[in-house]
C-alpha positions as CSV (number, residue, x, y, z in Angstrom):
1,M,20.1,-40.8,-36.8
2,S,17.1,-43.2,-36.2
3,N,19.3,-46.3,-34.1
4,V,20.7,-43.2,-32.0
5,F,17.3,-42.2,-31.4
6,N,16.5,-45.9,-30.5
7,F,19.2,-46.3,-28.4
8,T,18.4,-43.4,-26.0
9,F,14.3,-43.1,-26.6
10,V,13.7,-47.4,-25.5
11,P,15.2,-47.8,-22.4
12,W,14.6,-44.3,-20.9
13,F,10.7,-45.5,-21.8
14,R,11.6,-48.6,-19.7
15,S,12.9,-47.0,-17.0
16,V,10.1,-44.6,-16.9
17,A,7.1,-47.5,-16.9
18,P,7.6,-49.1,-13.3
19,Y,6.5,-45.0,-12.3
20,I,3.7,-45.3,-14.6
21,H,2.5,-48.3,-13.0
22,K,3.0,-47.4,-9.5
23,H,0.9,-44.1,-10.0
24,R,-2.0,-45.3,-12.0
25,S,-5.3,-44.6,-10.1
26,N,-3.3,-42.1,-7.6
27,T,-4.8,-39.0,-6.6
28,L,-2.8,-35.9,-6.9
29,V,-3.4,-32.4,-5.8
30,V,-1.7,-29.7,-7.9
31,G,-1.2,-26.3,-6.4
32,I,-0.5,-24.1,-8.9
33,A,1.2,-20.5,-7.7
34,G,-0.3,-17.4,-9.9
35,E,3.0,-16.6,-10.5
36,A,3.4,-19.4,-12.9
37,I,1.0,-18.2,-14.6
38,A,2.0,-14.7,-15.1
39,A,5.5,-16.4,-16.2
40,G,3.8,-17.3,-19.1
41,K,3.9,-21.6,-17.7
42,L,0.5,-22.3,-18.2
43,Q,0.8,-24.1,-21.7
44,N,3.4,-26.2,-20.8
45,V,2.1,-27.2,-17.4
46,A,-1.8,-28.1,-19.1
47,Q,0.2,-30.3,-21.6
48,D,1.9,-32.2,-18.5
49,L,-1.1,-32.3,-16.6
50,A,-3.1,-33.6,-19.8
51,L,-0.3,-36.4,-20.3
52,I,-0.3,-37.2,-16.3
53,Q,-4.0,-38.0,-16.5
54,S,-3.8,-39.9,-19.7
55,M,-1.6,-42.3,-17.8
56,G,-4.9,-43.0,-15.3
57,V,-4.1,-40.2,-12.7
58,K,-6.6,-38.2,-11.0
59,I,-5.5,-34.9,-10.6
60,V,-7.4,-31.8,-8.7
61,L,-5.9,-28.5,-9.9
62,V,-5.9,-25.5,-7.4
63,H,-4.7,-21.9,-9.0
64,G,-3.2,-19.0,-7.4
65,F,-3.8,-15.6,-8.0
66,R,-2.1,-13.7,-6.2
67,P,0.2,-11.1,-9.3
68,Q,-3.2,-11.4,-10.8
69,V,-5.4,-9.5,-8.3
70,N,-2.1,-7.6,-7.3
71,E,-2.4,-6.1,-10.7
72,Q,-6.1,-5.4,-10.6
73,L,-5.8,-3.5,-7.4
74,L,-3.1,-1.3,-8.8
75,A,-4.9,-0.5,-11.9
76,K,-7.9,0.7,-9.7
77,G,-5.0,2.9,-7.3
78,H,-5.3,0.3,-4.7
79,Q,-2.3,-0.6,-2.7
80,P,-2.2,-4.4,-1.7
81,R,-2.6,-5.3,1.6
82,Y,-1.0,-8.2,3.7
83,S,-0.4,-9.1,7.5
84,H,0.6,-12.6,9.0
85,G,1.7,-13.6,5.1
86,M,-1.5,-13.2,4.3
87,R,-4.3,-11.1,2.2
88,I,-6.6,-8.1,3.8
89,T,-9.1,-8.7,1.4
90,D,-11.4,-5.4,1.5
91,S,-14.7,-4.9,-0.8
92,V,-11.9,-3.8,-3.3
93,A,-9.4,-6.5,-2.9
94,L,-12.7,-8.8,-3.3
95,D,-14.2,-7.7,-6.4
96,C,-10.5,-7.7,-7.8
97,A,-10.1,-11.2,-6.5
98,Q,-13.2,-12.7,-8.2
99,E,-12.3,-10.9,-11.5
100,A,-8.5,-12.3,-11.5
101,A,-10.4,-15.5,-10.7
102,G,-12.7,-15.6,-13.5
103,Q,-10.3,-14.4,-15.9
104,L,-7.7,-17.3,-14.9
105,R,-10.6,-20.1,-14.9
106,Y,-11.2,-19.2,-18.8
107,E,-7.7,-19.4,-19.2
108,I,-7.1,-22.7,-17.8
109,E,-9.9,-24.2,-19.2
110,A,-8.6,-22.7,-22.9
111,A,-5.4,-23.8,-22.0
112,F,-7.1,-27.6,-21.8
113,S,-9.4,-27.4,-24.7
114,Q,-6.6,-27.2,-26.9
115,G,-5.8,-29.5,-29.7
116,L,-3.9,-28.9,-32.6
117,P,-2.2,-31.9,-34.3
118,N,1.7,-31.8,-33.7
119,T,1.1,-30.6,-30.7
120,P,1.2,-32.5,-26.8
121,M,-2.6,-31.9,-26.6
122,A,-3.4,-33.7,-30.1
123,G,-6.2,-36.2,-29.4
124,A,-6.4,-35.5,-25.9
125,T,-10.0,-34.7,-24.1
126,V,-9.5,-33.5,-21.1
127,R,-12.5,-32.2,-19.5
128,V,-12.5,-29.7,-16.2
129,I,-15.0,-29.7,-14.0
130,S,-15.3,-26.5,-11.4
131,G,-18.0,-26.1,-8.4
132,N,-18.3,-24.9,-5.2
133,F,-17.1,-27.8,-3.4
134,I,-15.5,-25.5,-1.0
135,S,-17.2,-23.8,2.2
136,A,-15.4,-21.1,3.8
137,R,-14.8,-19.2,7.2
138,P,-13.6,-15.8,7.6
139,V,-9.9,-15.5,9.4
140,G,-11.7,-12.6,11.3
141,L,-9.4,-10.5,13.9
142,I,-6.0,-11.6,14.2
143,D,-3.8,-9.2,16.8
144,G,-6.1,-6.6,16.3
145,V,-5.6,-6.7,12.5
146,D,-9.1,-7.7,10.8
147,F,-8.9,-9.1,7.8
148,L,-12.3,-8.7,6.6
149,H,-13.3,-11.0,3.5
150,S,-10.6,-13.1,3.8
151,G,-11.2,-16.7,4.5
152,L,-9.7,-20.2,5.2
153,V,-11.2,-23.9,4.2
154,R,-14.3,-24.6,6.8
155,K,-15.0,-27.6,4.6
156,V,-14.7,-29.7,1.8
157,D,-17.0,-31.4,-0.4
158,T,-15.0,-34.5,-0.7
159,E,-18.0,-37.0,-1.8
160,G,-18.1,-34.0,-4.5
161,I,-14.9,-34.1,-5.9
162,Q,-14.3,-37.7,-6.0
163,R,-17.5,-38.3,-7.8
164,T,-16.4,-35.8,-10.3
165,L,-12.9,-37.5,-10.1
166,D,-14.1,-40.7,-11.3
167,M,-15.9,-39.3,-13.9
168,G,-12.7,-39.2,-15.7
169,A,-12.8,-35.3,-15.0
170,M,-9.9,-32.9,-13.9
171,V,-11.4,-30.8,-10.9
172,L,-10.4,-27.6,-10.9
173,L,-11.0,-25.1,-7.6
174,S,-10.2,-21.4,-7.5
175,P,-9.1,-20.2,-3.9
176,F,-12.7,-18.9,-3.4
177,G,-15.3,-20.3,-0.7
178,F,-18.7,-19.4,1.0
179,S,-20.4,-19.7,4.0
180,P,-23.7,-21.1,4.3
181,T,-24.9,-18.0,4.2
182,G,-23.6,-17.4,0.8
183,E,-20.7,-14.9,1.6
184,A,-17.8,-15.2,-0.7
185,F,-14.7,-15.2,1.1
186,N,-10.9,-14.7,-0.7
187,L,-8.7,-17.8,0.4
188,T,-5.1,-18.7,-0.4
189,M,-4.0,-21.6,-3.0
190,E,-2.0,-23.3,-0.6
191,D,-4.7,-23.6,2.2
192,V,-7.2,-24.6,-0.4
193,A,-4.7,-27.6,-2.1
194,T,-3.7,-28.4,1.7
195,S,-7.2,-29.1,3.1
196,V,-8.2,-31.0,-0.4
197,A,-5.3,-33.0,-0.2
198,V,-6.3,-34.1,3.6
199,A,-9.7,-34.2,3.4
200,L,-9.5,-36.4,0.2
201,Q,-6.2,-38.6,1.7
202,V,-4.3,-37.8,-1.9
203,D,-1.6,-40.0,-2.4
204,K,0.4,-36.6,-3.3
205,L,0.3,-32.6,-2.8
206,M,2.1,-30.8,-4.9
207,F,3.1,-27.2,-5.5
208,L,4.1,-25.7,-8.2
209,T,6.1,-22.6,-6.7
210,E,8.7,-19.5,-8.0
211,V,11.2,-21.1,-5.1
212,P,13.4,-24.1,-5.9
213,G,12.9,-26.1,-2.7
214,I,13.8,-26.0,0.6
215,R,17.6,-26.0,0.9
216,V,19.6,-27.7,3.3
217,D,20.6,-24.3,4.9
218,A,18.0,-22.9,4.9
219,A,19.7,-19.2,6.2
220,D,22.1,-20.2,2.9
221,P,20.0,-19.5,-0.3
222,E,23.5,-20.9,-2.1
223,S,23.2,-24.2,0.3
224,E,22.1,-27.1,-2.0
225,I,18.2,-28.3,-2.0
226,D,17.0,-30.6,0.1
227,T,15.3,-33.4,-2.0
228,E,14.1,-35.6,0.4
229,L,12.7,-33.9,4.3
230,P,11.5,-36.7,6.7
231,L,8.5,-35.0,8.4
232,A,10.7,-35.1,11.9
233,E,12.9,-33.1,10.2
234,A,10.6,-30.7,8.7
235,K,9.0,-30.2,11.9
236,K,12.1,-29.4,13.2
237,M,13.8,-26.9,10.7
238,I,10.3,-24.6,10.6
239,G,10.5,-24.8,14.4
240,A,13.7,-22.6,14.0
241,L,12.6,-20.3,11.3
242,P,10.7,-16.9,11.6
243,A,7.2,-17.0,10.8
244,P,6.5,-16.7,6.7
245,S,5.5,-13.1,5.2
246,Q,5.7,-14.0,1.7
247,P,6.1,-17.1,-0.8
248,T,9.5,-16.9,-1.0
249,D,10.2,-17.3,2.5
250,P,11.6,-21.1,3.2
251,A,8.8,-21.9,5.9
252,F,5.8,-20.5,3.5
253,Y,5.8,-23.7,1.5
254,L,7.0,-25.9,3.9
255,Q,4.0,-25.7,6.4
256,H,1.8,-26.6,4.0
257,C,3.5,-29.5,3.3
258,I,4.3,-30.4,6.8
259,R,0.3,-29.9,7.5
260,A,-0.6,-32.3,5.0
261,C,1.5,-35.1,6.4
262,E,0.7,-34.6,9.2
263,G,-3.1,-34.8,7.9
264,G,-2.3,-38.6,6.5
265,V,-0.5,-37.4,3.2
266,E,2.1,-39.3,2.8
267,R,4.1,-37.1,0.5
268,S,4.1,-33.8,-0.6
269,H,6.5,-31.8,-2.8
270,I,7.7,-28.3,-3.6
271,L,8.6,-27.9,-6.9
272,P,10.1,-24.8,-9.1
273,F,7.9,-23.8,-11.9
274,S,11.1,-22.5,-13.8
275,V,11.9,-26.1,-14.3
276,D,10.2,-27.0,-17.3
277,G,8.4,-29.9,-17.2
278,A,9.2,-30.0,-13.3
279,L,5.7,-32.3,-12.7
280,L,6.9,-34.7,-14.9
281,L,10.5,-35.2,-13.6
282,E,9.0,-35.3,-9.8
283,I,6.4,-38.4,-10.7
284,Y,8.2,-40.1,-13.5
285,T,11.8,-40.3,-12.7
286,H,13.8,-41.7,-9.8
287,D,15.9,-38.6,-8.6
288,G,12.8,-35.8,-9.3
289,I,13.1,-32.2,-8.5
290,G,12.4,-29.7,-5.8
291,T,11.7,-30.8,-2.0
292,M,9.9,-33.5,-1.0
293,V,8.5,-34.1,2.2
294,V,7.6,-37.4,3.6
295,D,6.1,-39.1,6.5
296,E,8.0,-42.1,7.4
297,K,6.3,-43.0,11.0
298,L,5.2,-46.0,9.3
299,E,8.3,-47.1,8.1
300,S,11.2,-45.2,9.8
301,V,14.8,-44.3,8.1
302,R,17.3,-43.3,10.0
303,E,20.9,-43.9,10.8
304,A,21.7,-47.3,12.6
305,T,23.5,-47.7,16.2
306,M,24.9,-50.6,17.9
307,D,21.8,-51.8,19.4
308,D,20.4,-52.5,15.3
309,V,23.5,-54.5,15.0
310,S,21.8,-57.9,15.9
311,G,19.2,-57.1,13.2
312,I,21.7,-55.8,10.4
313,V,23.5,-59.2,10.6
314,A,20.0,-61.3,10.9
315,L,19.0,-59.2,7.7
316,I,22.2,-59.9,5.3
317,E,23.1,-62.7,6.6
318,P,21.1,-65.2,3.9
319,F,22.5,-62.8,1.0
320,E,26.1,-63.7,2.3
321,K,25.0,-67.6,1.8
322,D,24.0,-67.2,-1.5
323,G,26.9,-65.1,-2.8
324,T,24.5,-61.6,-3.4
325,L,26.8,-60.1,-0.6
326,V,30.5,-60.1,0.3
327,K,30.3,-61.5,3.9
328,R,30.7,-59.5,6.5
329,D,32.1,-60.2,10.5
330,R,29.5,-59.2,13.3
331,T,33.0,-57.1,14.8
332,E,33.3,-55.7,11.6
333,I,29.4,-54.6,11.6
334,E,29.8,-53.3,14.8
335,R,32.7,-51.2,14.3
336,D,30.9,-49.6,11.4
337,A,27.5,-49.8,12.7
338,G,27.4,-45.6,12.5
339,Y,27.6,-45.8,8.6
340,Y,24.5,-47.8,8.3
341,T,21.3,-46.6,7.6
342,I,18.0,-48.8,8.2
343,I,14.5,-48.9,7.6
344,E,12.7,-50.4,10.4
345,H,9.0,-51.1,11.4
346,D,7.6,-51.4,14.6
347,G,11.4,-52.3,16.2
348,V,12.1,-54.7,12.9
349,I,14.5,-53.9,10.3
350,F,13.6,-54.3,6.4
351,G,16.4,-53.1,4.8
352,C,19.9,-51.1,5.6
353,A,22.7,-49.9,3.5
354,A,26.3,-48.7,4.4
355,L,28.5,-45.4,3.3
356,Y,31.9,-45.5,3.5
357,P,33.6,-42.2,2.6
358,Y,36.7,-41.7,0.8
359,P,36.7,-38.0,1.4
360,E,40.4,-37.4,-0.3
361,E,38.5,-38.5,-3.4
362,R,35.5,-37.0,-3.0
363,T,33.5,-40.6,-2.9
364,G,32.2,-42.9,-0.7
365,E,31.0,-46.6,-0.9
366,M,27.5,-47.8,-0.6
367,A,27.6,-51.0,0.3
368,A,25.8,-53.7,2.2
369,L,22.7,-52.5,0.1
370,T,19.9,-55.2,1.2
371,V,16.2,-55.1,1.5
372,S,14.3,-57.9,3.2
373,P,12.6,-60.4,0.4
374,D,8.9,-59.8,2.1
375,T,9.0,-55.9,1.8
376,Q,10.8,-55.7,-1.7
377,S,8.9,-54.5,-4.6
378,Q,7.7,-51.6,-2.0
379,G,10.6,-48.9,-3.0
380,D,12.5,-49.6,0.3
381,G,15.8,-49.7,-1.8
382,E,15.2,-46.3,-3.5
383,R,14.0,-44.7,0.0
384,L,17.9,-46.3,1.4
385,L,19.7,-45.0,-2.0
386,K,18.3,-41.3,-1.7
387,R,19.1,-41.2,2.2
388,I,22.6,-42.5,1.2
389,E,22.7,-39.6,-1.4
390,S,22.0,-37.1,1.2
391,R,24.1,-38.1,3.8
392,A,27.2,-38.2,0.8
393,R,26.0,-34.4,-0.1
394,A,26.0,-33.5,3.6
395,Q,29.8,-34.8,4.0
396,G,30.8,-33.1,0.7
397,L,31.2,-35.9,-1.8
398,Q,30.6,-35.7,-5.2
399,S,29.6,-38.9,-5.9
400,I,28.8,-42.6,-4.3
401,F,29.6,-45.9,-6.0
402,V,28.9,-49.7,-5.9
403,L,30.5,-52.9,-6.4
404,T,28.2,-55.9,-7.3
405,T,27.9,-59.0,-8.9
406,R,24.3,-59.6,-9.2
407,T,22.0,-56.2,-9.6
408,M,23.9,-53.8,-12.0
409,H,20.5,-53.3,-13.6
410,W,19.0,-52.1,-10.7
411,F,21.7,-49.3,-10.1
412,L,21.7,-48.4,-14.2
413,K,17.9,-47.7,-14.0
414,R,18.9,-45.1,-11.2
415,G,21.7,-43.3,-12.2
416,F,24.8,-45.4,-12.0
417,I,27.0,-45.7,-15.0
418,Q,29.4,-48.6,-15.2
419,V,33.6,-47.8,-15.2
420,N,36.7,-49.7,-14.8
421,A,37.8,-51.0,-11.2
422,D,41.0,-48.9,-11.8
423,W,38.7,-45.7,-11.3
424,L,38.5,-47.4,-7.8
425,P,40.3,-45.0,-4.7
426,E,43.5,-46.6,-3.8
427,A,42.8,-47.6,-0.4
428,R,39.4,-49.3,-2.3
429,K,41.5,-51.2,-4.8
430,R,43.7,-52.9,-2.9
431,K,40.8,-54.3,-1.3
432,Y,39.1,-55.2,-4.4
433,N,38.6,-59.2,-4.8
434,W,39.6,-59.4,-8.4
435,D,38.1,-63.0,-8.4
436,R,34.7,-61.8,-7.8
437,K,35.0,-59.5,-10.4
438,S,32.5,-57.4,-9.3
439,Q,31.3,-54.2,-11.6
440,V,31.8,-50.7,-10.4
441,L,29.7,-48.7,-11.1
442,V,29.1,-44.8,-10.3
443,K,26.7,-41.9,-9.6
444,K,27.6,-38.1,-9.4
445,L,25.9,-36.2,-7.1
446,G,24.2,-32.8,-8.5
């Protein structure tokens, strides 16, 4: 039994190590929906956040409280009122919000204070500090609707939050803000989390929500989750969606992810709290979970055109010469330009990969995966792999495969498994170079 455990644990732990190094000293803003706490997920989320913090990550946690406030209102005989996707906060709702926030803050601090032996919190010391870090302004009147004590973030005390994080504490924020006159305003978790993420220019904004992510076809609730959504595509998608009125609407969290990316946060995530360990899966595994909206304006990942052929040839030529890649004629690359995905920066191509589909076998070959030596170890290979996977899914393919002689371990770490060359589609098998003895690796697309 011990040998089997070692066999599975050691390679897994080694595969996680690059992500531990990558995220050390990063700052995350995590917005947890009140629905997650109502569903009993707080204990596991607290344990995961404590583990993430122990690996050198700074965390700002913002909690929501929609269902808790509604429960308080109904107990007092009042119906919750909403308009334009926001709560209308009268004096009764404001009292309920303050009560709910106080109760949740107590529960969250208690969850981070547990340290029972033989639990994930054993030996963990997590200081949680809250404060009046948010100033607010009233929403006011919209289309004749007075939102009363509902507010929007006016200013974030970045210096105070940063100083607290630098002390090694986790910052906990409730969706409340105060005006310069001391008036309290009920805010939304999403507005607070996004505003703080932009103000601090954090590395990631992560929403732990009741939705599984953004679907490839937002109108089809059965379509697959789009795991990586470039900012430009996200903006195009939200333009075609109706204005959100509730958190389960596709545009609800997406609008905040877009705002964060436009404000300088490179990556924002929508994760399902229904999946245990969603935060760990997103941060410390290659494939992640849910949807990531990524700002790619610095380095554009896109499909190639005929104008890119010269750049592709120049990029892959050194790797063909040293035998890493199979030689391809320029005419072949011109013919197949539409199969290529490239990464460019200021018009210079730094990476490429091609997807050759075999639709009858529901698979496709990823070929010519190349990253410039100038930008290696910056994640461009993974970005190309994710885009190729996305293209393959869009074509209805169930797997992708690669042939390699030198980079087998890179692919094994990213979910590929080695198979015999006889596995190859018949058309590809006929072109297989048996003398080269390339390893065949396959990855199933979930």
